[in-house]
N, C-alpha and C positions, 0 to 999 in steps of 0.2 A: 531478478525476480521475479518471477508473473504471477498472477494465481490464474488457474483456467478449471472452467466447468466444464467435466466432461460426461457426455450423453452414456448412460448407461440402462439397463432393464432387470428386474429381478430373478432372482439366479437360487434354482431350486435347492434345498438343503440347510438353510441358515436358520433353522430353527434351538434355540439353545437350552442346552438341559440343565442340570443343577448344578454345572459349574461354570455358565457362559457357552461359546461356540468352541467345537470339537470336532476337528475333522483330519484327515490323512493331512500332511504336509505339504503333499502334492496339489491338493486340493484349494490348502490357501494359496499357493502362489500361481493358481491361474489366473488368467485376466479378469478384473474387476472383485476377485471374488473378496479378497481383506478389502480392497478400497469401498465394497459394499457394506459389509458389514459396519467398516467403523464409521462410515458418513450415516447409517443409521441408527449406531449409539448416540453418535453428535444430534440427530433430528429429534431421536427419540427420550434426551434427556433436556429437551427443550434449550438445543443450540449450545456453542459454546465460548460465545461472544463476551470478552471483556474475564474469563474464569482461566483459574489457574489448573490444570492437571497433573497427576503424576504418568509415569510411560514406563514398564518395565517389566523384565520377564526372567525365565529361569535358566538363559541364554542355552535353551535347546536348538536346532536347527532351527533357522529363518526367522529366530528371533531377533538380530542385530537389524536385517532387510525390514524386517515390517516394522521395527519403531522409529525405522528414517521415515517409511510411509506415514506412521501417525502422526508424526513431530509436521511433515508436509502438508499433512491433511487438518494437523487443528491450526497452522498458521493462515490455511485460507480459510477456514471458518472463521478466523476473527480472535481465537483463544489469545490471552492476553500473557500466560508464563505456559510454560512446559519444565516438570523438573525428570530428571531422568536417573537412574543407577549408573553410576562410571559402566562403560561397556555394555549397559544395556541390562548390567543384571540388578534384580532387585528379587527379595522373596517376600512371599505372601506377607505372611505375616508384616512384614517390614514396610511392606508397603502401606498397609493398613493402617501401622504406627505413622508414617509420615503424611498420612492423608490429615490425622487425626491431628497429630502434633503441628501442624501448619494451615491445617484450618484449609485445604484445598478443597475444590469442586467435586474433586471425584478422581479415580485414575483408571489409563487401561494395563491391566495385568497380563502379560504374555506368557500362556502354560497349559499344559496339558495334565497338570498337577504328577500323579505318580504313573502316566502313560508311557511308554519308551519314545525317544528321541530318533532325532533323521530325516532324510529324504524323503525315506518308506516308509517313514513313520507315523507320530500324531504331533499336531499343534494346536493350541488351545488360544484363545481371546475372549474375557470378560470383562466387564466396566464394574468398578468398585463406586457406591456412594459418597457423599461426603460423612458420613460417619463412618467410614471405614471399611464399609461391611458390604457385600454382594451385592448387586441392583436386586432390588424386589420385584418381586410374581407383575406386579403392574407396569415397572419399567421394563420387564424385561418381555411383556406381553405388547408394550409400546413397539419396543425395536424391533421385536417380530412383525409387526405389523407392516411397518416400514421398508424391511427387505420384503416383504410384496408387494409393494406399489415403487420403490425408488425407479426414479428416471435420468436423477444428475448425480456426480459427489465434486467436491470441490478438492484441489491440490495445489499447491505451488510448485512451479519450475524450479528448483533451486539444488544447489549441490551438498553433499550430506553434513551434517554435521558431526565435529571432532566428538566423540562421547570417549575417548579413551583417557582426556584429563579432566581432573576436574576444574571447575571455573564456568563462567556465564558469558552466552555467546548470544546474537539474535540470529532468529530466521525470520525473514521480512519483519513485521510489524510485532513478533512474537520473540518474546526473551527464551532462551534454554538454559537451564540452569543446570548443569551434570555433579552430583552430590556424590561423596563416599555413601552407598548404600548400608553400610555395616555400625556404622557410629552412631546413629540415631538409637539402632534398635538395640546396640550392647549396651547405651546408657540406661534406654528404657527395663533391662533384664537386671542390672547393677541398684536399682529401685525397688524390683520386687521380691529379691533373692538374699539371703546372709551370705555375701560370696566369702567373709572373712571364714565364717564355718568352715564352705565348700573349699575353700583353698587350705586350711589348715589338713581336710581329712585328705587333700592330694598330698600336702607337705610329710605326713605320716605313714606314708606307703600308699594309698588306696590306689588301684588301679585300675583301668577304664580303657574301651575301645568304643569310638566313635564312628560308624559308617556312614561317610557323607553321599556313597553312590554313583560320584563323578556327579554331582547336582549341585543347585544352588546353595545350601548350605556348608558346603566346606570352609567358604572364608568367613561366615558367622560362628563357626564350630569352631574353626581354629583361633581363631580372635578371642572369644570367650574364654573356652576349654583350656586349649593350652596356652592363651595368653594370660588374661585375666587372671583365671582360675590357677593355673600352674601345674597344669597335668604333664606327663611329661610330653616330650615331643613324639611323634608317629601315634601321639593317642589316636588323633584324628587322621581317619585313613582314607583314600578316594577322595580328597578334598578340593580336587579340580576342576570345577566347571566343566562340562566338556557336550560337543552341539552332540553327542547321540548317548550321551550319559555312559561311555566305555564300553557301548555297545550292548549293556545291561539294562533292566527292567528297573528304575528308579522306583519300584514300592516296596517299602516297607513291613517285609511281611516273612514269613520262615522258611518261602520256598523263593523269593527273589532276593532276598538276603543270606542267602543260605550260609555263604562263606563267614561271619558274625555268627552262625548259630553253629557250624561246625565248630569255633575256636572258644563260642560259650559252653558250649557241651563238652567238650575236649579236655584233657590232661590239665592244659595250662592256661585255663582260663582267667581272665581278669577277674575283678571283683564287680564288675556294671558292664554291660553293654546296650548299645543303644544305635539306632539307625534314624536318618530321616530320608525324605523324598525328594520327587524332581523340584518342586516348587516350596519344600520347606513347610509347608503345613502340614505332613501328619509323621507320625513317632509310631518308633516299632521299642519297647523295652523289654531288655533280656538280664534275669540275673544266673549266678554261676551254675549251670546245669538246667535253667527253666525260664522258659518264655512265659510273658507276661501280657495276657490277653489286652487289646483296647479296651475291652467292658472293663474288664479288672480294672484295669490300669489308671482310670476314669472314677471309678471306687473310691478307691486308693487314695489319689489325688486330692480328690472332693473332701475325705472321710480325715484328709493329715493337713489338708490345707493352710491351718492355722500355725504349722509350725515354719511357715515363711513369712518373714515382718509385712509382706502386702498385705495379705489375709490375715493376719494377727486377732482380730477381732469376729473373725467369722466369716462366714459366705453368706449370702441373703437367698439365695437358692440353685437348684441343680437341674439342669436342662440335656437329657438324651434325645438322639434320635428315637425311632419307632423301633428300629430293628437292634439297636442298641442292648444287652440283656437289661435287666429289671436291679443289677448291682445296685447302681446308682439310688433306686429309688427307695432302698433300707437305707441308704449312707441319708438320704435327705429324712426319711422320716425319726431315725435317731434323734439328729442333730436339731429336728422339728421345724424345718426349712419346707419350702414352697420344691416341690420338681413339677418337671414339664416335660410330655411327650411327644414329639415333635415329628412331621417328616424331614426324608433325609434332605441334606442342605443345610449347609451354614447361615443360608438368609434367614431361614427361618429364629433361627436363635438370635436374629438382631434387635427386632422388637423386643423380646426380651429381656437382653443384656439394657437396649438403650431405655427402658422402663424402670430399670435398677431391679427386678424381677428376677434375677439369676446370677450369677459369680461365677461359675467354672459351666461348662458346656462340654457334649462330646457324644461322637459315633465310633461303632464299632469300626468302620474303615479306617482306624486310627488316629482319629483327628480327636484332639484335646486341646482347648483354649481356657480364658478370661476374659472376663472385662478387662484387662488391658488393652486389647484392640479388637475389632471385629470379621477378625479371621481363625479358623482354628492356628495353633503356632508349635511345630512339631519339638522346637528348640527349647522352649517354656516349656514343654512337659519334661523334657528330658532334664533341664536345672530345677526343676520343683522334686524331680527325684531324688535327684543329688543333695537338694536339701536337707529333705528327709531324711535319708540315709545320713546326713553329716549329723542331723540335731540328735535324733536319735540312737546314732552307733551300731544300728541293724544293718545286715545285707537285705538286697532288693527281696532274694527268697523267702528270707524269715516275715520281711512287712508283709508278705504274698501272702502265707501260710498263716500269720495271725489274724489278718483282715478273716481269709476263710472257718478259722474257726471263731473268731467273734460275730460274724454275719451269714455263716452257710455260703455257700461255693454256687454259683449261677455255672453250671458246665452249660458250654456253648461253643457255636461253630456256626463257620458260614462256607456252605459251597457253592461255588460258583462255575457253569458251565457256558463258558465264554464264545463268543461268533456264533451264536444260535440264528440260526435262518428265524430273521421276525416274525413271519407266519407261525412257524413251531412254538417259538415264545411264545406268544400271544395265545396258542390255542391250548396252551398249558394254564394260561389265567381263565382263562374262558370258562374251560373247564372247571375248573375249581368255583367262579362264580355261580357256575348253575348248579353246584351242589349244596349250593349253602343252607337251603329251606330243607336238606332231609340229612345233610352232614351230622347233624348235633343228636347225641347218643350215639350214633354206629362206633362200634370198638375195632381197635387196630392190634391185635396182638395185646398187650395187655392196658393199653391206653384207650379212656372213650373221651370222644369230643364233646367240650362244652360250650362251644362258642366256634363261632366263624364269622368274620366279616370284610370289609374292604373299610383302610382304615381312611379316614378324615378329621381334618386340622380345622378347629376353628381358633386362629389366635388371637388370644385373650387382651392383646393390646388394640387391634385396631380393628378387628371381628372379621376381617377376612377367612375364606372357606378355604379348604383346598381339599380337592379328593383324590381317588384312586391312588390312596399312596403306598399302596401294598394289602396283600390277603395274610390276615390274622388267623391261625387256627389254634385256639385252646382247648387243652384237657383236662380233665378233671383231677390228674394228678400237679397239675400247677405247670408242667411243661407247655409249650406250643412252638410253632414252627411259622417263620411268616415267609412269603412268596414275593417275589420283586422283582421286577424290570430293573436295571440300572442306568441313568444316566451317562457315562462318564465313558460309557465305549465309542469309537468311531467307526466299525465294522457290526454288521449286524446286529444283535443284540445278545447281554449280557444277562443270564438268568440266575438271580440270586436266591437261594435257602438258607433261612437264617434257623437254627434248633438250637433249641435253650430247655434246660430243668437245674430248678433250685436242690440239693442238696445240705442238709443240714445234720446229717448223722456225722458225728467228732470220726466215726470210721470207715466213712466213706468219700474219705475228700481227695485222694491221689490216686484216682482213674484215670488211664486218658481218655478227655473228653471225646473219642469218638465210638470206645466203648462205651463209658456213662452213656453215649446219648444214642447210641445202636437202635434203641428199640423204637426211638423219636425218629430218626434215619429211615427207618421200613414203613413208618406209618405214611411221612411225606410223601415219597414213592408211592405207594399205593393209592393214595388220596388224589396226586396230579397224575400220575401215569408221567413223569419226564421222559422215560425211557422210549415208550411209543410213540410220545410227540416228536422227539427231538433225533431219536435214535443214538443218543449218549447212556451206553450203561454205566457213567461215572464222571465227579466231576472236575474240570481242569484246574483246579485250583481248589484246597482245603485250609480253611486256616482259624 
């Protein structure tokens, strides 16, 4: 084994988004692209000499080859040890738990989350710090700065490490430990939830369908839901992780998880349905005949968390991303606890969690989690729902309707315009910014604009400021629309439009969200001119 130093030069397009660097798989496979970014990570965190790191991913195409490169580079850069999930597999929340439990110095997580996988689709890589959470903006900025000046990287010439067998080996002077990626996570879940109550519910005839979407949570869900909780064999479907996710799109929403939705709205629906995404950090919840929006799910989980053993003494606070509906805010107000509105990106919750200011966090994009790790956790959300159903004896749909009756319903929808020309998407945003001074007081149908601004966040823990985090337009009715460019795509730009209005009239809680929000949808188009700027007369995806 020989350590070599390879001359290189900066490569364009290595600026990370909200969840690390995501590009087309073929881009990551280009000469020096992966190596440059890995070296920038190592240098950006102050080097890895003597450190212990985790490496693992969601099993998508190129995952196995990229991990071998990372291991050889870690060894060449002086790392003491790398821990790897068997077969290179490790869900993002499980990775966060492993980093925290074994006090590692961080981890490299290979995933593009809910984006499709395969040689012609997407790949991603991000660094999580010693707290188990995504790298802070300061660290991310350092990594990006190094990608712009890099001149060499270090790598070991060596044979591949056998990742198929659990055990310990060496790579140069570095120890490589291959572990069962499920065991520690399963132990953590047992400590949080009332498994006896959930198990008894399944034994009494409760039925469920969990769609793992051929992604990373398959082994986790089979071990927990079918194994430890005793759900019937076949409860978990599409449970084998595949490099291309079976040709599907591993995004747990009603569009991409359409088979689950068809089952749950059909005559043979089980009692409860759920799905998770590519790397296991997102979730979808479905009751019989009814989809539970991620914003509603966050509010319901926060309001009922005390029914699970880990949260029986209450929660410290709730945090949500700015585009997420305000439903959780009213739960926090009722409970008399703090609530926080942050930019999109789980890294913004990290300081609040570490400081003990919040216990439960969530994003409208189907990410929910708590202080048990420093990532959103799809399977955790599913298990908490099961815990609540088991203790209350109520089906998911009744829990949802009871919540609306008690707190009101935040009608909510997200309209995604995907793969939009970047200049056109920026023209939409720039046009709205130019109207801030004149929008207030304007009428759009029955709506009157009461506020218009661009969200900026001042972190209450470290004082850092994050600007240009989305444009917010508020109406005197209490409704709002948010415009934001997403940082999770790999081609062009994704323009997201978030629409919301609170309804407290008990006779109006069962409308279709698109109908209930029709006046806000019309106002959003009139203000932003999306069709004019982009040529799109409708969004690609509505959730």
